[in-house]
C-alpha positions as YAML, in Angstrom:
chain: A
units: angstrom
residues:
- id: 1
  name: GLN
  ca: [0.00, 0.00, 0.00]
- id: 2
  name: VAL
  ca: [0.94, 3.66, -0.30]
- id: 3
  name: GLN
  ca: [0.67, 6.56, 2.09]
- id: 4
  name: LEU
  ca: [-1.44, 9.43, 0.73]
- id: 5
  name: VAL
  ca: [-1.54, 13.05, 1.88]
- id: 6
  name: GLU
  ca: [-4.07, 15.49, 0.47]
- id: 7
  name: SER
  ca: [-3.71, 19.26, 0.40]
- id: 8
  name: GLY
  ca: [-5.24, 22.28, -1.26]
- id: 9
  name: GLY
  ca: [-8.62, 22.43, 0.41]
- id: 10
  name: GLY
  ca: [-10.08, 25.65, 1.76]
- id: 11
  name: VAL
  ca: [-12.95, 28.09, 1.61]
- id: 12
  name: VAL
  ca: [-13.99, 29.57, -1.73]
- id: 13
  name: GLN
  ca: [-16.98, 31.47, -3.03]
- id: 14
  name: ALA
  ca: [-19.42, 29.88, -5.42]
- id: 15
  name: GLY
  ca: [-18.07, 30.04, -8.94]
- id: 16
  name: GLY
  ca: [-14.49, 29.92, -7.75]
- id: 17
  name: SER
  ca: [-11.77, 27.32, -8.22]
- id: 18
  name: LEU
  ca: [-9.52, 25.14, -6.13]
- id: 19
  name: ARG
  ca: [-6.87, 22.56, -6.95]
- id: 20
  name: LEU
  ca: [-6.45, 19.60, -4.66]
- id: 21
  name: SER
  ca: [-3.24, 17.62, -4.57]
- id: 22
  name: CYS
  ca: [-2.59, 14.12, -3.27]
- id: 23
  name: ALA
  ca: [1.04, 13.16, -2.71]
- id: 24
  name: ALA
  ca: [1.92, 9.48, -2.49]
- id: 25
  name: SER
  ca: [4.86, 7.79, -0.85]
- id: 26
  name: GLY
  ca: [6.98, 5.06, -2.37]
- id: 27
  name: ARG
  ca: [8.38, 4.19, -5.75]
- id: 28
  name: THR
  ca: [5.38, 2.33, -7.16]
- id: 29
  name: PHE
  ca: [2.97, 5.24, -7.63]
- id: 30
  name: SER
  ca: [2.82, 4.73, -11.39]
- id: 31
  name: THR
  ca: [1.33, 1.25, -10.91]
- id: 32
  name: TYR
  ca: [-1.73, 2.55, -9.08]
- id: 33
  name: ASN
  ca: [-5.03, 3.77, -10.42]
- id: 34
  name: MET
  ca: [-5.97, 6.88, -8.45]
- id: 35
  name: GLY
  ca: [-9.10, 8.78, -7.66]
- id: 36
  name: TRP
  ca: [-11.11, 11.05, -5.44]
- id: 37
  name: PHE
  ca: [-14.20, 10.58, -3.30]
- id: 38
  name: ARG
  ca: [-15.97, 13.13, -1.17]
- id: 39
  name: GLN
  ca: [-18.22, 13.10, 1.86]
- id: 40
  name: ALA
  ca: [-20.58, 15.89, 2.81]
- id: 41
  name: PRO
  ca: [-21.98, 16.21, 6.35]
- id: 42
  name: GLY
  ca: [-24.69, 13.65, 6.98]
- id: 43
  name: LYS
  ca: [-24.15, 11.97, 3.62]
- id: 44
  name: GLU
  ca: [-22.40, 8.87, 2.40]
- id: 45
  name: ARG
  ca: [-19.03, 9.03, 0.73]
- id: 46
  name: GLU
  ca: [-19.48, 9.44, -3.02]
- id: 47
  name: PHE
  ca: [-17.26, 8.91, -6.03]
- id: 48
  name: VAL
  ca: [-15.90, 12.03, -7.75]
- id: 49
  name: ALA
  ca: [-13.27, 11.06, -10.32]
- id: 50
  name: ARG
  ca: [-10.65, 8.48, -11.16]
- id: 51
  name: ILE
  ca: [-7.63, 8.17, -13.43]
- id: 52
  name: ASN
  ca: [-5.75, 5.10, -14.57]
- id: 53
  name: SER
  ca: [-2.11, 4.39, -13.84]
- id: 54
  name: ASN
  ca: [-0.65, 6.11, -16.92]
- id: 55
  name: GLY
  ca: [-3.12, 8.98, -16.96]
- id: 56
  name: GLY
  ca: [-4.65, 7.97, -20.24]
- id: 57
  name: THR
  ca: [-8.16, 7.29, -19.01]
- id: 58
  name: THR
  ca: [-10.35, 9.35, -16.73]
- id: 59
  name: TYR
  ca: [-13.88, 9.00, -15.45]
- id: 60
  name: TYR
  ca: [-16.12, 11.46, -13.60]
- id: 61
  name: ALA
  ca: [-19.30, 11.52, -11.62]
- id: 62
  name: ASP
  ca: [-22.10, 13.24, -13.52]
- id: 63
  name: SER
  ca: [-22.31, 15.89, -10.82]
- id: 64
  name: VAL
  ca: [-18.79, 17.17, -11.55]
- id: 65
  name: LYS
  ca: [-18.37, 16.38, -15.24]
- id: 66
  name: GLY
  ca: [-17.28, 19.45, -17.18]
- id: 67
  name: ARG
  ca: [-16.24, 21.30, -14.02]
- id: 68
  name: PHE
  ca: [-13.59, 19.06, -12.43]
- id: 69
  name: THR
  ca: [-10.45, 17.64, -14.02]
- id: 70
  name: ILE
  ca: [-8.33, 14.86, -12.59]
- id: 71
  name: SER
  ca: [-4.70, 14.53, -13.63]
- id: 72
  name: ARG
  ca: [-1.50, 12.99, -12.38]
- id: 73
  name: ASP
  ca: [2.24, 13.50, -12.52]
- id: 74
  name: ASN
  ca: [3.96, 10.15, -12.02]
- id: 75
  name: ALA
  ca: [7.36, 11.83, -11.77]
- id: 76
  name: LYS
  ca: [6.10, 13.73, -8.72]
- id: 77
  name: ASN
  ca: [4.00, 10.90, -7.25]
- id: 78
  name: THR
  ca: [1.04, 13.25, -7.22]
- id: 79
  name: VAL
  ca: [-2.55, 13.26, -8.42]
- id: 80
  name: TYR
  ca: [-4.54, 16.46, -8.79]
- id: 81
  name: LEU
  ca: [-8.16, 17.49, -8.85]
- id: 82
  name: GLN
  ca: [-8.79, 20.85, -10.50]
- id: 83
  name: MET
  ca: [-12.20, 22.09, -9.43]
- id: 84
  name: ASN
  ca: [-13.79, 24.97, -11.33]
- id: 85
  name: SER
  ca: [-17.22, 26.60, -11.17]
- id: 86
  name: LEU
  ca: [-17.61, 25.37, -7.62]
- id: 87
  name: LYS
  ca: [-21.07, 25.15, -6.11]
- id: 88
  name: PRO
  ca: [-22.19, 25.09, -2.47]
- id: 89
  name: GLU
  ca: [-23.18, 21.45, -2.98]
- id: 90
  name: ASP
  ca: [-19.52, 20.64, -3.64]
- id: 91
  name: THR
  ca: [-18.82, 21.34, 0.03]
- id: 92
  name: ALA
  ca: [-17.36, 18.15, 1.51]
- id: 93
  name: VAL
  ca: [-14.25, 16.46, 2.78]
- id: 94
  name: TYR
  ca: [-12.36, 15.20, -0.26]
- id: 95
  name: TYR
  ca: [-10.44, 11.94, -0.02]
- id: 96
  name: CYS
  ca: [-7.78, 10.64, -2.35]
- id: 97
  name: TYR
  ca: [-7.45, 6.89, -2.91]
- id: 98
  name: ALA
  ca: [-5.08, 4.50, -4.60]
- id: 99
  name: THR
  ca: [-6.00, 1.10, -5.95]
- id: 100
  name: ARG
  ca: [-4.46, -1.79, -7.79]
- id: 101
  name: VAL
  ca: [-5.25, -5.46, -8.31]
- id: 102
  name: LEU
  ca: [-4.98, -7.82, -5.35]
- id: 103
  name: GLU
  ca: [-4.35, -5.02, -2.88]
- id: 104
  name: ALA
  ca: [-6.59, -3.18, -0.45]
- id: 105
  name: ASN
  ca: [-7.29, 0.44, -1.32]
- id: 106
  name: SER
  ca: [-5.22, 3.13, 0.35]
- id: 107
  name: TRP
  ca: [-6.90, 6.33, 1.53]
- id: 108
  name: GLY
  ca: [-5.68, 9.75, 2.53]
- id: 109
  name: GLN
  ca: [-6.86, 11.63, 5.61]
- id: 110
  name: GLY
  ca: [-9.04, 14.03, 3.64]
- id: 111
  name: THR
  ca: [-9.07, 17.76, 2.98]
- id: 112
  name: GLN
  ca: [-12.01, 20.07, 3.62]
- id: 113
  name: VAL
  ca: [-13.54, 22.06, 0.78]
- id: 114
  name: THR
  ca: [-16.14, 24.67, 1.68]
- id: 115
  name: VAL
  ca: [-18.00, 26.62, -0.99]
- id: 116
  name: SER
  ca: [-19.92, 29.63, 0.23]
- id: 117
  name: SER
  ca: [-22.95, 31.01, -1.60]
...
C-alpha cells in the first residue's frame, strides 16, 4: 500500500476554483489507479473522479463532469483534482485513494472544501 496526503482544500466562493493535490509515498505510484471521493456532512461518501495508472483514461461523476479535471504526474508521485465553477453542494471532505489489483485500497486523511454562496 501507499501513504497518501491530500492538500489544497479551503474556503472559496461559489463560482471559484480550487486545486487539490494528493502526494503518495513510495516508488510504485505509477502502478496505481488513483481517484477522489468526497463526503458531505450527513451523507455517504461518493465517487468524484478516477484516473488510470498512466493517466490515459479518466472518469467522472455526472455531478462534476465538465467542471472538475483529474490529472497525475507520475514523476512527482502526485494526483490532482482541479475544481472549477464550484457550487455550495460541492462542500465536503475530499479523499484521495489508490487502488491496484490484489491489494486493499489506500486512503488519505481528507481535505475540507467549503464553498460559500
